[in-house]
LUMBAKE-685691 format. One record per atom (N, C-alpha, C, O): z, x, y; residue in three letters. Coordinates in pm, whole numbers, padded with zeros to 5 digits, always signed. Atoms other than C-alpha are relative to their C-alpha. Layout:
N
ZXYALA;...
//
This chain:
277
+00000+00083-00121MET;+00000+00000+00000MET;+00000+00087+00126MET;-00070+00059+00223MET;-00010-00090-00114LYS;+00091+00282+00234LYS;-00134+00066+00028LYS;-00174+00081+00144LYS;+00131-00062-00016LYS;-00245+00450+00170LYS;-00100-00098+00061LYS;-00184-00060+00143LYS;+00091+00103-00052PHE;-00426+00123+00241PHE;+00022-00018+00151PHE;-00074-00027+00227PHE;-00032+00016-00142ILE;-00246+00084+00576ILE;-00053+00118+00081ILE;-00108+00101+00189ILE;+00051-00119-00069LEU;-00333+00441+00670LEU;-00152-00003+00009LEU;-00210+00038+00110LEU;+00147+00009+00001PHE;-00696+00379+00572PHE;-00048-00097+00107PHE;-00143-00068+00180PHE;+00036+00100-00102VAL;-00713+00064+00792VAL;+00021+00058+00139VAL;-00062+00039+00227VAL;-00028-00062-00129PHE;-00553+00255+01080PHE;-00108+00101+00036PHE;-00151+00109+00152PHE;+00107-00099-00022PHE;-00812+00531+01039PHE;-00129-00069+00043PHE;-00196-00023+00136PHE;+00121+00073-00034LEU;-01097+00278+01050LEU;+00006-00055+00142LEU;-00091-00048+00217LEU;-00017+00054-00135LEU;-00959+00113+01363LEU;-00010+00109+00104LEU;-00072+00091+00209LEU;+00005-00112-00094SER;-00913+00447+01534SER;-00142+00052+00016SER;-00187+00082+00126SER;+00138-00049-00003ALA;-01264+00557+01440ALA;-00091-00095+00077ALA;-00176-00052+00155ALA;+00085+00098-00069SER;-01421+00233+01562SER;+00027-00002+00149SER;-00065-00019+00228SER;-00035-00004-00143THR;-01232+00254+01893THR;-00064+00121+00066THR;-00118+00111+00176THR;+00060-00123-00054ALA;-01349+00612+01947ALA;-00151-00015+00011ALA;-00211+00030+00109ALA;+00145+00019-00001LEU;-01707+00515+01859LEU;-00040-00092+00115LEU;-00141-00067+00182LEU;+00028+00092-00110PHE;-01696+00224+02106PHE;+00006+00074+00133PHE;-00079+00054+00220PHE;-00017-00073-00126ALA;-01571+00455+02380ALA;-00117+00093+00028ALA;-00154+00112+00143ALA;+00109-00095-00018GLU;-01855+00700+02321GLU;-00136-00068+00016GLU;-00227-00011+00075GLU;+00131+00065-00002THR;-02135+00445+02286THR;-00007-00118+00096THR;-00112-00182+00107THR;-00003+00110-00096THR;-02030+00186+02547THR;+00054+00050+00133THR;+00160+00112+00138THR;-00047-00034-00134ILE;-02002+00243+02921ILE;+00033-00129+00074ILE;-00044-00225+00068ILE;-00048+00118-00072ARG;-01809-00006+03135ARG;-00033+00019+00148ARG;+00017+00111+00212ARG;+00053-00018-00136ILE;-01979-00057+03471ILE;+00033-00121+00087ILE;+00006-00235+00049ILE;-00023+00108-00096THR;-01865-00260+03771THR;-00127-00026+00080THR;-00213+00061+00093THR;+00121+00043-00069ASN;-02123-00449+03973ASN;+00038-00099+00109ASN;+00156-00134+00123ASN;-00028+00096-00106GLY;-02156-00690+04265GLY;-00124-00079+00036GLY;-00221-00082-00040GLY;+00110+00087-00043GLU;-02387-00921+04460GLU;-00081+00065+00111GLU;-00031+00084+00222GLU;+00094-00052-00099TRP;-02686-00769+04640TRP;-00141-00021-00055TRP;-00218+00073-00074TRP;+00129+00033+00061GLU;-02985-00951+04500GLU;-00116+00034+00095GLU;-00100+00029+00217GLU;+00039+00006+00141PRO;-03255-00888+04397PRO;+00031+00127-00079PRO;-00010+00138-00195PRO;-00031-00124+00071TYR;-03122-00542+04308TYR;+00118-00015-00095TYR;+00118+00041-00205TYR;-00123+00016+00078LEU;-02780-00648+04180LEU;+00052-00142+00017LEU;+00075-00187+00130LEU;-00056+00134-00010SER;-02655-00996+04098SER;+00032-00055-00137SER;-00043-00036-00233SER;-00040+00068+00123GLU;-02472-01188+03830GLU;-00091-00120-00028GLU;-00090-00176-00137GLU;+00084+00119+00009TYR;-02725-01465+03894TYR;-00150+00035-00006TYR;-00234-00054+00004TYR;+00140-00043+00009SER;-03047-01261+03862SER;-00035+00041-00143SER;+00052+00077-00221SER;+00048-00046+00131HIS;-03258-01181+03557HIS;+00045+00143-00026HIS;+00023+00232+00057HIS;-00051-00132+00038GLN;-03099-00884+03379GLN;+00095+00057+00106GLN;+00110+00179+00119GLN;-00095-00037-00105TYR;-02845-00879+03667TYR;-00065+00077+00115TYR;+00002+00153+00185TYR;+00071-00062-00111GLY;-03112-00760+03912GLY;-00076+00126-00042GLY;-00053+00181-00149GLY;+00085-00114+00032LEU;-03364-00477+03926LEU;+00080+00126-00029LEU;+00057+00191-00131LEU;-00076-00123+00020ALA;-03114-00192+03965ALA;+00079-00004-00131ALA;+00083+00094-00205ALA;-00075+00014+00125SER;-02896-00325+03682SER;-00091+00010-00121SER;-00054+00069-00223SER;+00096-00004+00110HIS;-03203-00367+03463HIS;-00043+00144-00028HIS;-00055+00185-00144HIS;+00035-00141+00017ILE;-03305-00005+03524ILE;+00112+00075-00070ILE;+00088+00152-00163ILE;-00116-00066+00060VAL;-02953+00113+03440VAL;+00012-00037-00148VAL;+00034+00050-00233VAL;-00012+00047+00138SER;-02945-00100+03124SER;-00104+00065-00091SER;-00071+00115-00199SER;+00106-00054+00086GLU;-03279+00020+02991GLU;+00009+00151-00014GLU;-00024+00206-00120GLU;-00017-00146+00010ALA;-03209+00385+03071ALA;+00106+00034-00104ALA;+00085+00123-00186ALA;-00105-00026+00099PHE;-02885+00374+02872PHE;-00042-00047-00139PHE;-00015+00021-00238PHE;+00042+00053+00129GLU;-03033+00158+02597GLU;-00091+00097-00075GLU;-00081+00112-00196GLU;+00092-00094+00064SER;-03304+00415+02533SER;+00072+00119-00060SER;+00016+00191-00143SER;-00080-00111+00051GLU;-03026+00666+02465GLU;+00113-00048-00092GLU;+00203+00029-00127GLU;-00098+00052+00094GLY;-02820+00438+02240GLY;+00134-00036+00060GLY;+00233-00048-00013GLY;-00125+00036-00068ILE;-02555+00349+02501ILE;-00003-00146+00040ILE;-00097-00192+00104ILE;-00013+00140-00040LYS;-02441-00012+02542LYS;+00078-00010+00132LYS;+00144+00085+00174LYS;-00066+00020-00128ILE;-02308-00158+02866ILE;+00089-00123-00003ILE;+00051-00228-00054ILE;-00088+00114-00027GLN;-02012-00380+02946GLN;+00007-00015+00152GLN;+00056+00074+00221GLN;+00006+00023-00144TRP;-02061-00530+03293TRP;+00123-00077+00048TRP;+00176-00162-00024TRP;-00104+00078-00066GLY;-01791-00655+03527GLY;-00038-00021+00146GLY;-00073+00074+00215GLY;+00043+00031-00136PHE;-01867-00832+03857PHE;+00120-00029+00090PHE;+00207-00109+00057PHE;-00111+00009-00094PHE;-01635-00801+04157PHE;-00053+00003+00144PHE;-00169+00038+00166PHE;+00034-00033-00139PRO;-01636-00801+04538PRO;-00018+00151+00012PRO;+00042+00226-00064PRO;+00041-00140-00001TRP;-01778-00465+04646TRP;+00115+00100+00015TRP;+00115+00205-00051TRP;-00112-00094-00018VAL;-01455-00301+04763VAL;+00077+00015-00132VAL;+00111+00127-00172VAL;-00070-00004+00128ARG;-01282-00392+04438ARG;-00084+00067-00107ARG;-00031+00139-00191ARG;+00090-00063+00097SER;-01585-00285+04238SER;+00008+00151+00007SER;+00014+00219-00095SER;-00007-00144-00022TYR;-01569+00063+04389TYR;+00135+00056-00047TYR;+00141+00156-00118TYR;-00134-00049+00032GLN;-01193+00101+04352GLN;+00029-00007-00150GLN;+00094+00083-00204GLN;-00024+00014+00144ALA;-01188-00025+03992ALA;-00067+00113-00078ALA;-00010+00165-00174ALA;+00070-00110+00067ALA;-01446+00236+03889ALA;+00062+00135+00034ALA;+00062+00226-00048ALA;-00058-00127-00046LYS;-01275+00509+04089LYS;+00118+00045-00087LYS;+00134+00165-00112LYS;-00117-00036+00080THR;-00959+00495+03875THR;-00040+00053-00137THR;+00031+00135-00195THR;+00048-00050+00128GLY;-01162+00552+03558GLY;+00082-00043-00119GLY;+00078+00022-00224GLY;-00083+00047+00111THR;-00922+00353+03340THR;-00070-00115-00074THR;-00118-00097-00186THR;+00065+00114+00064LYS;-01061+00005+03264LYS;-00152+00003+00017LYS;-00225-00058-00061LYS;+00143-00007-00029TRP;-01403+00087+03413TRP;-00041+00145+00018TRP;+00035+00226+00070TRP;+00047-00139-00001ASP;-01613+00402+03388ASP;-00090+00033+00117ASP;-00096+00148+00161ASP;+00104-00026-00099ALA;-01879+00362+03655ALA;-00024-00124+00084ALA;+00033-00230+00059ALA;+00035+00113-00085SER;-02024+00140+03926SER;-00145+00011+00042SER;-00195+00121+00066SER;+00142+00006-00037ALA;-02379+00031+04012ALA;-00015-00078+00131ALA;+00049-00182+00149ALA;+00048-00136-00025VAL;-02523+00137+04256VAL;+00036+00031+00144VAL;+00050-00061+00224VAL;-00057-00037-00129TRP;-02414+00333+04565TRP;-00076+00115+00064TRP;-00146+00191-00003TRP;+00058-00113-00073TRP;-02533+00571+04834TRP;+00069+00129-00039TRP;+00185+00130-00080TRP;-00052-00132+00035ALA;-02483+00940+04772ALA;+00074+00062+00119ALA;+00026+00159+00178ALA;-00078-00051-00113THR;-02216+00997+05038THR;+00094+00111-00044THR;+00124+00125-00163THR;-00095-00107+00031GLU;-01981+01295+05059GLU;+00130-00058-00054GLU;+00189-00002-00147GLU;-00124+00062+00044ALA;-01682+01063+05018ALA;-00009-00045-00145ALA;+00085-00027-00223ALA;+00020+00047+00137THR;-01824+00913+04699THR;+00000+00117-00097THR;+00054+00107-00207THR;+00012-00114+00090GLN;-01898+01255+04551GLN;+00133+00070-00027GLN;+00142+00154-00116GLN;-00133-00056+00026LYS;-01528+01348+04574LYS;+00060-00057-00129LYS;+00137+00009-00198LYS;-00063+00070+00112PHE;-01442+01097+04303PHE;-00096-00035-00114PHE;-00052-00073-00223PHE;+00099+00043+00099PHE;-01767+01033+04115PHE;-00105+00108-00024PHE;-00134+00189+00064PHE;+00124-00072+00027TRP;-02054+01210+03944TRP;-00114-00095+00031TRP;-00109-00212-00006TRP;+00114+00083-00036LEU;-02383+01080+04078LEU;-00118+00028-00092LEU;-00153+00144-00117LEU;+00119-00015+00082THR;-02681+01017+03854THR;-00121+00027+00088THR;-00111+00028+00211THR;+00125-00003-00074GLU;-03041+01070+03953GLU;-00020-00137+00065GLU;+00028-00237+00013GLU;+00015+00128-00072PRO;-03148+00799+04204PRO;-00059-00110-00087PRO;-00157-00090-00159PRO;+00051+00117+00071VAL;-03196+00454+04056VAL;-00114-00064+00082VAL;-00216-00105+00026VAL;+00104+00048-00090LEU;-03395+00335+04358LEU;+00031+00045+00142LEU;+00137+00102+00169LEU;-00016-00038-00141GLU;-03442+00393+04732GLU;+00016-00126+00084GLU;-00047-00228+00058GLU;-00023+00113-00088THR;-03319+00163+05005THR;-00010+00043+00146THR;+00004+00161+00178THR;+00005-00026-00145SER;-03359+00137+05381SER;+00070-00114+00072SER;+00097-00218+00013SER;-00069+00103-00077ILE;-03190-00060+05657ILE;-00077-00029+00129ILE;-00122+00062+00199ILE;+00063+00048-00123VAL;-03345-00265+05938VAL;+00091-00106+00061VAL;+00189-00148-00002VAL;-00078+00106-00064PHE;-03207-00519+06183PHE;-00074-00133-00009PHE;-00186-00147+00039PHE;+00052+00136+00004PHE;-03268-00885+06106PHE;+00041-00074+00127PHE;+00149-00052+00182PHE;-00031+00084-00116HIS;-03284-01132+06393HIS;-00086-00125-00009HIS;-00173-00135-00095HIS;+00082+00120-00005LEU;-03427-01473+06478LEU;-00127+00028+00079LEU;-00125+00107+00174LEU;+00128-00023-00066LYS;-03791-01485+06585LYS;+00004-00037+00148LYS;-00068+00021+00229LYS;-00006+00045-00140LYS;-03698-01662+06908LYS;+00064+00104+00091LYS;+00049+00098+00213LYS;-00064-00105-00081ARG;-03498-01357+07022ARG;-00096+00118+00016ARG;-00149+00170-00083ARG;+00079-00120-00027LYS;-03695-01079+07187LYS;+00090+00120-00017LYS;+00179+00145+00064LYS;-00089-00111+00034PHE;-03540-00774+07029PHE;-00080+00127-00022PHE;-00174+00130-00101PHE;+00059-00132+00018HIS;-03640-00410+07060HIS;+00108+00104+00022HIS;+00192+00090+00111HIS;-00099-00106-00017TRP;-03436-00097+07018TRP;-00058+00135-00038TRP;-00148+00144-00122TRP;+00042-00137+00028GLU;-03485+00279+07015GLU;+00117+00087-00044GLU;+00100+00179-00124GLU;-00119-00078+00035SER;-03129+00414+06989SER;+00119-00094-00014SER;+00114-00210+00027SER;-00122+00079+00020ILE;-02781+00292+06897ILE;+00052-00054+00132ILE;+00106-00165+00138ILE;-00049+00044-00131ASP;-02695+00271+07267ASP;-00068-00128+00049ASP;-00014-00199+00133ASP;+00070+00123-00038ASP;-02952-00009+07301ASP;+00067-00124-00059ASP;+00032-00236-00022ASP;-00063+00112+00069LEU;-02726-00224+07082LEU;+00135-00039+00058LEU;+00198-00133+00009LEU;-00138+00017-00045LYS;-02407-00209+07288LYS;+00030-00136+00060LYS;+00147-00174+00068LYS;-00023+00133-00058GLU;-02455-00550+07450GLU;-00022-00112-00101GLU;-00011-00230-00067GLU;+00033+00101+00101LEU;-02541-00727+07126LEU;+00117-00027-00095LEU;+00202+00059-00117LEU;-00098+00037+00102ARG;-02324-00911+06875ARG;-00060+00034-00136ARG;-00160-00025-00177ARG;+00056-00053+00125ILE;-02379-00728+06546ILE;+00087-00044-00117ILE;+00207-00017-00120ILE;-00072+00038+00120GLY;-02281-00876+06213GLY;-00006+00111-00104GLY;-00110+00174-00121GLY;-00003-00096+00111VAL;-02174-00646+05929VAL;+00080-00061-00114VAL;+00157-00155-00095VAL;-00069+00050+00119THR;-02045-00703+05577THR;+00112+00096-00039THR;+00092+00217-00045THR;-00117-00081+00033ARG;-01700-00582+05478ARG;-00024+00091-00121ARG;-00075+00047-00224ARG;+00010-00095+00109GLY;-01697-00269+05263GLY;-00133+00073-00009GLY;-00149+00162-00093GLY;+00131-00065+00004TYR;-02058-00167+05337TYR;-00002+00125+00087TYR;+00067+00133+00189TYR;+00026-00120-00078ASP;-02165+00174+05462ASP;-00143-00010+00052ASP;-00237-00020-00026ASP;+00131+00016-00061TYR;-02455+00150+05708TYR;-00059+00132+00051TYR;-00150+00132+00133TYR;+00051-00130-00041GLY;-02512+00521+05753GLY;+00089+00066+00104GLY;+00163+00000+00176GLY;-00091-00078-00083ARG;-02340+00798+05945ARG;-00008-00036+00147ARG;+00096-00054+00211ARG;+00014+00026-00142GLU;-02482+00724+06291GLU;+00057-00136+00038GLU;+00130-00148+00137GLU;-00048+00135-00029PHE;-02410+00352+06281PHE;+00151-00010-00016PHE;+00219-00068+00069PHE;-00144+00006+00023MET;-02061+00392+06133MET;+00077+00080+00105MET;+00187+00041+00144MET;-00064-00078-00106SER;-01977+00661+06389SER;+00004-00079+00131SER;+00101-00073+00205SER;+00006+00081-00122ALA;-02086+00428+06668ALA;+00107-00108-00002ALA;+00164-00142+00102ALA;-00107+00100+00011ILE;-01844+00165+06537ILE;+00135+00066+00026ILE;+00216+00013+00102ILE;-00127-00071-00014LYS;-01559+00417+06514LYS;+00025+00042+00145LYS;+00138+00038+00193LYS;-00011-00045-00139GLU;-01629+00544+06867GLU;-00004-00116+00098GLU;+00004-00096+00219GLU;+00002+00123-00080LYS;-01647+00183+06993LYS;-00117-00004+00097LYS;-00107-00062+00206LYS;+00122+00008-00080ARG;-01997+00233+07131ARG;-00072-00131-00025ARG;-00150-00177+00058ARG;+00052+00132+00031ILE;-02093-00091+06959ILE;+00115-00084-00055ILE;+00213-00031-00107ILE;-00101+00092+00051VAL;-01891-00398+06864VAL;-00059-00079-00114VAL;-00169-00134-00102VAL;+00051+00071+00116VAL;-01930-00555+06522VAL;+00091-00116-00037VAL;+00211-00115-00010VAL;-00070+00117+00051ASP;-01830-00887+06371ASP;-00003+00010-00153ASP;-00110+00001-00213ASP;-00007-00025+00144ILE;-01710-00832+06012ILE;+00015-00130-00078ILE;+00099-00214-00047ILE;-00002+00116+00088THR;-01777-01093+05743THR;-00002+00049-00144THR;-00044+00162-00171THR;-00017-00044+00138THR;-01718-01084+05369THR;-00129+00009-00081THR;-00135+00084-00178THR;+00124-00003+00078THR;-02077-01147+05248THR;-00123+00004+00092THR;-00117-00037+00208THR;+00127+00001-00073ASP;-02437-01095+05357ASP;-00043-00143+00030ASP;-00094-00171+00138ASP;+00041+00139-00017GLU;-02501-01466+05308GLU;+00068-00063+00121GLU;+00005-00138+00196GLU;-00072+00054-00116GLN;-02233-01554+05563GLN;-00057+00056+00130GLN;-00064-00015+00230GLN;+00058-00060-00120ASN;-02388-01312+05810ASN;-00133-00067+00038ASN;-00160-00090+00156ASN;+00127+00067-00030PHE;-02730-01478+05779PHE;+00024-00141+00053PHE;-00050-00187+00140PHE;-00033+00132-00052LYS;-02571-01818+05835LYS;+00049+00010+00146LYS;+00016-00075+00229LYS;-00047-00021-00138LYS;-02398-01684+06147LYS;-00117+00037+00091LYS;-00121-00002+00208LYS;+00118-00037-00079LEU;-02729-01536+06262LEU;-00080-00126+00036LEU;-00123-00141+00150LEU;+00074+00123-00026LEU;-02902-01873+06229LEU;+00074-00090+00099LEU;+00013-00158+00180LEU;-00081+00084-00089ALA;-02614-02046+06408ALA;+00015+00059+00139ALA;+00072-00006+00228ALA;-00010-00062-00131GLY;-02638-01802+06700GLY;+00134+00066+00028GLY;+00164+00098+00143GLY;-00132-00061-00019ARG;-02292-01654+06643ARG;-00007+00153+00002ARG;+00084+00218+00052ARG;+00029-00142-00013ILE;-02437-01302+06603ILE;-00146+00013+00041ILE;-00224-00081+00026ILE;+00136-00022-00048ASP;-02757-01150+06743ASP;-00087+00074-00100ASP;-00206+00044-00114ASP;+00075-00081+00098ILE;-02861-00899+06475ILE;+00089+00029-00119ILE;+00212+00024-00111ILE;-00074-00030+00122PHE;-02763-00809+06122PHE;-00075+00105-00080PHE;-00191+00082-00116PHE;+00069-00106+00076PRO;-02846-00483+05935PRO;+00000-00028-00149PRO;+00101-00068-00207PRO;+00011+00019+00145ASN;-02972-00507+05579ASN;-00129+00066-00049ASN;-00219+00095+00029ASN;+00124-00046+00062ASP;-03231-00372+05339ASP;-00103-00112+00011ASP;-00068-00228-00014ASP;+00099+00107-00019PRO;-03558-00562+05405PRO;-00029-00082-00125PRO;-00046-00203-00117PRO;+00025+00073+00124VAL;-03618-00651+05039VAL;+00118-00091-00033VAL;+00100-00207-00069VAL;-00121+00077+00028VAL;-03259-00764+04990VAL;+00015-00115+00100VAL;+00040-00229+00061VAL;-00017+00101-00103GLY;-03243-00950+05321GLY;-00095-00117-00017GLY;-00053-00233-00008GLY;+00098+00108+00016ASN;-03561-01147+05265ASN;+00029-00083-00125ASN;+00011-00205-00123ASN;-00036+00072+00121SER;-03452-01238+04912SER;+00119-00091+00025SER;+00120-00206-00019SER;-00117+00079-00029GLN;-03114-01358+05036GLN;-00034-00120+00088GLN;+00015-00231+00065GLN;+00041+00109-00088ILE;-03272-01565+05312ILE;-00071-00111-00078ILE;-00045-00229-00057ILE;+00072+00099+00082ARG;-03503-01736+05062ARG;+00096-00079-00088ARG;+00074-00197-00115ARG;-00094+00066+00089ASN;-03207-01816+04839ASN;+00099-00090+00073ASN;+00152-00185+00016ASN;-00100+00075-00076ILE;-02983-01951+05116ILE;-00058-00123+00068ILE;+00002-00231+00067ILE;+00052+00102-00091PHE;-03212-02160+05334PHE;-00125-00069-00054PHE;-00198-00013-00134PHE;+00128+00067+00032PRO;-03488-02420+05294PRO;-00114+00069+00074PRO;-00091+00141+00171PRO;+00117-00073-00050SER;-03842-02302+05373SER;-00017-00010+00151SER;-00059+00087+00215SER;+00019+00015-00144GLU;-03847-02442+05726GLU;+00094+00089+00081GLU;+00061+00129+00193GLU;-00094-00089-00068LYS;-03542-02232+05818LYS;-00030+00147-00031LYS;-00004+00235+00052LYS;+00039-00137+00036VAL;-03665-01921+05634VAL;-00096+00056+00103VAL;-00089+00174+00136VAL;+00102-00043-00096LYS;-03953-01905+05882LYS;+00057+00043+00134LYS;-00013+00104+00214LYS;-00061-00033-00129ARG;-03709-01858+06169ARG;+00053+00144+00005ARG;+00092+00193+00111ARG;-00054-00136+00007PHE;-03601-01511+06051PHE;-00111+00105+00001PHE;-00223+00080-00043PHE;+00087-00115+00008THR;-03765-01174+06095THR;+00087+00125+00008THR;+00209+00114+00019THR;-00077-00123-00021PHE;-03662-00809+06120PHE;-00084+00098+00081PHE;-00207+00096+00076PHE;+00066-00102-00080HIS;-03743-00523+06354HIS;-00053+00109-00093HIS;+00018+00150-00185HIS;+00060-00097+00094PRO;-03978-00270+06188PRO;+00064+00138+00000PRO;+00043+00216-00093PRO;-00062-00133-00007LYS;-03775+00033+06297LYS;+00109+00014-00107LYS;+00204-00064-00110LYS;-00098-00029+00105VAL;-03583+00175+06000VAL;+00102+00101+00055VAL;+00063+00203+00113VAL;-00097-00095-00054PHE;-03255+00343+06092PHE;+00082+00071-00107PHE;+00166+00154-00075PHE;-00069-00073+00106GLU;-03128+00455+05753GLU;-00079-00014-00129GLU;-00110-00125-00173GLU;+00066-00002+00130ILE;-03306+00556+05434ILE;+00086+00083-00095ILE;+00126+00195-00062ILE;-00086-00072+00093ASN;-03105+00657+05131ASN;-00032-00042-00143ASN;-00102-00141-00166ASN;+00017+00036+00140THR;-03102+00655+04753THR;+00124-00075-00048THR;+00233-00056+00005THR;-00110+00069+00067LEU;-02887+00428+04539LEU;+00014+00059-00139LEU;-00082+00066-00215LEU;-00026-00070+00125ASN;-02726+00599+04244ASN;+00109-00070-00080ASN;+00198-00132-00022ASN;-00113+00038+00083LEU;-02511+00499+03950LEU;+00108+00105+00021LEU;+00079+00225+00016LEU;-00109-00096-00020ILE;-02170+00656+04014ILE;+00097-00010-00118ILE;+00139-00120-00155ILE;-00084-00006+00119ILE;-01954+00767+03720ILE;+00130+00071+00036ILE;+00128+00184+00084ILE;-00130-00055-00038SER;-01582+00828+03769SER;+00025+00136-00064SER;+00000+00155-00183SER;-00033-00132+00052LYS;-01476+01189+03732LYS;+00121-00006-00094LYS;+00148+00089-00167LYS;-00115+00017+00089ARG;-01167+01053+03552ARG;-00040-00055-00137ARG;+00041-00060-00229ARG;+00051+00049+00128CYS;-01382+00907+03274CYS;-00021+00118-00094CYS;-00091+00213-00059CYS;+00006-00117+00088LYS;-01349+01137+02973LYS;-00141+00025-00053LYS;-00173+00138-00090LYS;+00138-00016+00047ASN;-01711+01075+02869ASN;-00099+00006+00116ASN;-00219-00018+00097ASN;+00085+00003-00120ALA;-01847+01111+03223ALA;-00123+00089-00015ALA;-00234+00047+00017ALA;+00113-00094+00012ARG;-02064+01414+03149ARG;-00102-00050-00102ARG;-00223-00035-00082ARG;+00089+00055+00102LEU;-02206+01251+02837LEU;-00083-00114+00060LEU;-00205-00118+00044LEU;+00070+00114-00059PHE;-02292+00931+03024PHE;-00100+00045+00106PHE;-00210-00010+00117PHE;+00089-00052-00104LEU;-02443+01128+03311LEU;-00128+00056-00062LEU;-00238+00027-00015LEU;+00115-00061+00067GLU;-02670+01324+03078GLU;-00088-00107-00066GLU;-00210-00102-00055GLU;+00075+00106+00067LYS;-02770+01016+02877LYS;-00079-00084+00099LYS;-00195-00117+00074LYS;+00071+00084-00097PHE;-02857+00813+03185PHE;-00119+00073+00059PHE;-00229+00018+00065PHE;+00109-00075-00063ASN;-03066+01083+03351ASN;-00117+00020-00097ASN;-00233+00012-00057ASN;+00105-00015+00101THR;-03256+01143+03027THR;-00075-00132-00020THR;-00198-00134-00027THR;+00061+00131+00018GLY;-03317+00771+02980GLY;-00083-00043+00119GLY;-00190-00102+00102GLY;+00074+00035-00121LEU;-03427+00723+03340LEU;-00133+00076+00005LEU;-00236+00018+00042LEU;+00122-00080+00002GLU;-03680+01005+03308GLU;-00100-00058-00101GLU;-00221-00057-00077GLU;+00088+00060+00101ARG;-03817+00838+02995ARG;-00067-00126+00056ARG;-00185-00150+00032ARG;+00057+00122-00060LEU;-03866+00510+03186LEU;-00112+00033+00098LEU;-00210-00040+00109LEU;+00104-00043-00094LYS;-04066+00698+03448LYS;-00125+00047-00075LYS;-00237+00014-00037LYS;+00113-00060+00073GLU;-04281+00881+03194GLU;-00081-00103-00077GLU;-00203-00091-00085GLU;+00074+00096+00083ASN;-04370+00581+02977ASN;-00053-00121+00078ASN;-00111-00212+00019ASN;+00054+00107-00082GLY;-04456+00352+03268GLY;+00086-00124+00009GLY;+00051-00219+00080GLY;-00087+00118-00001ARG;-04170+00109+03209ARG;+00059-00025+00138ARG;+00074-00140+00179ARG;-00058+00016-00133LEU;-04019+00174+03553LEU;-00099-00069+00094LEU;-00061-00155+00174LEU;+00103+00065-00082ASP;-04347+00078+03720ASP;-00008-00149-00030ASP;-00028-00230+00061ASP;+00005+00141+00039GLN;-04345-00249+03524GLN;+00117-00077+00059GLN;+00101-00191+00103GLN;-00116+00067-00056LEU;-03994-00332+03641LEU;-00019-00026+00150LEU;+00024-00129+00201LEU;+00027+00022-00142TYR;-04104-00286+04004TYR;-00104-00109+00021TYR;-00099-00182+00121TYR;+00096+00111-00008LYS;-04397-00518+03940LYS;+00072-00133-00019LYS;+00036-00233+00043LYS;-00081+00121+00017ASN;-04143-00772+03817ASN;+00073-00037+00129ASN;+00087-00154+00162ASN;-00065+00024-00129LEU;-03960-00730+04148LEU;-00096-00066+00097LEU;-00062-00165+00161LEU;+00100+00056-00091ASP;-04277-00798+04346ASP;-00036-00144-00038ASP;-00071-00224+00049ASP;+00034+00135+00047ALA;-04337-01109+04132ALA;+00115-00098+00017ALA;+00103-00216-00017ALA;-00115+00088-00023GLY;-03993-01245+04224GLY;+00086-00025-00121GLY;+00168-00118-00121GLY;-00073+00024+00124LYS;-03850-01214+03875LYS;+00150+00020+00015LYS;+00228-00039-00060LYS;-00142-00030-00017TYR;-03515-01083+04004TYR;+00065-00082+00111TYR;+00180-00056+00148TYR;-00060+00086-00101ASP;-03462-01348+04270ASP;+00120-00074-00059ASP;+00122-00109-00177ASP;-00125+00061+00044LYS;-03119-01506+04250LYS;-00023-00142-00051LYS;-00098-00220+00010LYS;+00012+00133+00059GLN;-03089-01815+04028GLN;+00129-00080+00023GLN;+00228-00026+00072GLN;-00117+00086-00020LYS;-02845-02107+04034LYS;+00110+00030-00101LYS;+00228+00014-00071LYS;-00098-00026+00104ASN;-02675-02008+03710ASN;+00012+00150-00031ASN;-00082+00226-00008ASN;-00021-00139+00038LYS;-02528-01679+03589LYS;-00095+00038-00112LYS;-00122-00042-00202LYS;+00091-00047+00105TRP;-02764-01471+03379TRP;+00081+00060-00113TRP;+00159+00153-00093TRP;-00068-00055+00117LEU;-02634-01409+03030LEU;-00080-00032-00124LEU;-00088-00148-00165LEU;+00076+00017+00124ASP;-02850-01356+02723ASP;+00097+00011-00117ASP;+00126+00120-00165ASP;-00104+00001+00102GLN;-02599-01459+02460GLN;-00052+00044-00137GLN;+00028+00077-00224GLN;+00057-00039+00129SER;-02838-01376+02175SER;-00020+00151-00012SER;-00057+00201-00118SER;+00027-00145-00001ASP;-02860-01010+02273ASP;+00128+00074+00032ASP;+00175+00071+00146ASP;-00128-00067-00022ASP;-02545-00802+02227ASP;-00016+00137+00064ASP;+00082+00210+00077ASP;+00018-00127-00070ARG;-02701-00500+02400ARG;+00056-00008+00141ARG;+00097+00093+00198ARG;-00048+00019-00136TYR;-02593-00647+02732TYR;+00127-00083-00006TYR;+00123-00205-00027TYR;-00129+00066+00012GLN;-02225-00729+02733GLN;+00058-00024+00137GLN;+00035+00053+00230GLN;-00065+00029-00127ILE;-02026-00889+03010ILE;+00145-00035-00025ILE;+00176-00103-00123ILE;-00141+00032+00009ASP;-01655-00910+03060ASP;+00018-00142+00052ASP;+00020-00163+00173ASP;-00001+00140-00040ILE;-01624-01291+03062ILE;+00121-00030+00089ILE;+00108-00104+00186ILE;-00118+00027-00081ASP;-01270-01292+03200ASP;-00022+00042+00145ASP;+00012-00032+00237ASP;+00027-00046-00135ASN;-01378-01086+03500ASN;-00107-00085+00067ASN;-00099-00113+00186ASN;+00107+00082-00055ALA;-01692-01294+03545ALA;+00053-00134+00049ALA;+00002-00189+00146ALA;-00058+00128-00038LEU;-01478-01608+03564LEU;+00114+00016+00100LEU;+00176-00082+00141LEU;-00103-00026-00101GLY;-01235-01441+03803GLY;+00141-00010-00053GLY;+00234-00030+00025GLY;-00135+00010+00057LYS;-00939-01447+03561LYS;+00074+00132+00012LYS;+00189+00142-00030LYS;
//
């Protein structure tokens, strides 16, 4: 009997170790069409991450949180190993290993078409009401201007709320990625209101978005190597190009219901976290 108990204990220990080595736990958030619990494959960026790891035999357990919590949960490296996807800032690199870029993003200022808006420098914005989303980094120059009080910002918890405030005239401009912003506008408003939005063509921040893996995760180096290898394979075999074509076709636009392919155990989700328990 004693031998049997020891054998069962050995099997449980082995299976736990195997799970830890072949499953990465990644936090996520809402920034459709790149990242969303309500988009196909959880958005383009999540889909890229999933397929890169899948090609290397690594499964994913996803957890969706508000962005600040998503970052902090991954930073501890206890219940979560990594977070998708973030800018390659100096602050982030203190606590995380950064993978090769998952995609590139830029920031522009959205405004209503009825407003005549033109800008050349941050100082041109000092008389405007600028909406920002809590927990977001809008680039060194813009964030420095906030800290130095050269511009005044109105902080809100979500991008969607900022677009509603923009339509209501409570803010004048709102910075966002053009692909993300246009997708969010289409998902929030009826077509007649969508036509009222536009963005200034001047880009003020271009950066890459990377999967970040906690330096406290014991398998961090393994996951980093596996992801980069898998991502390179997606580029070489043309699969990455196909995923971008899916983006252009609107496949990752946010849906009314959460995306969960229950028949496919390659993509796992922490149901308790998804339900906010």
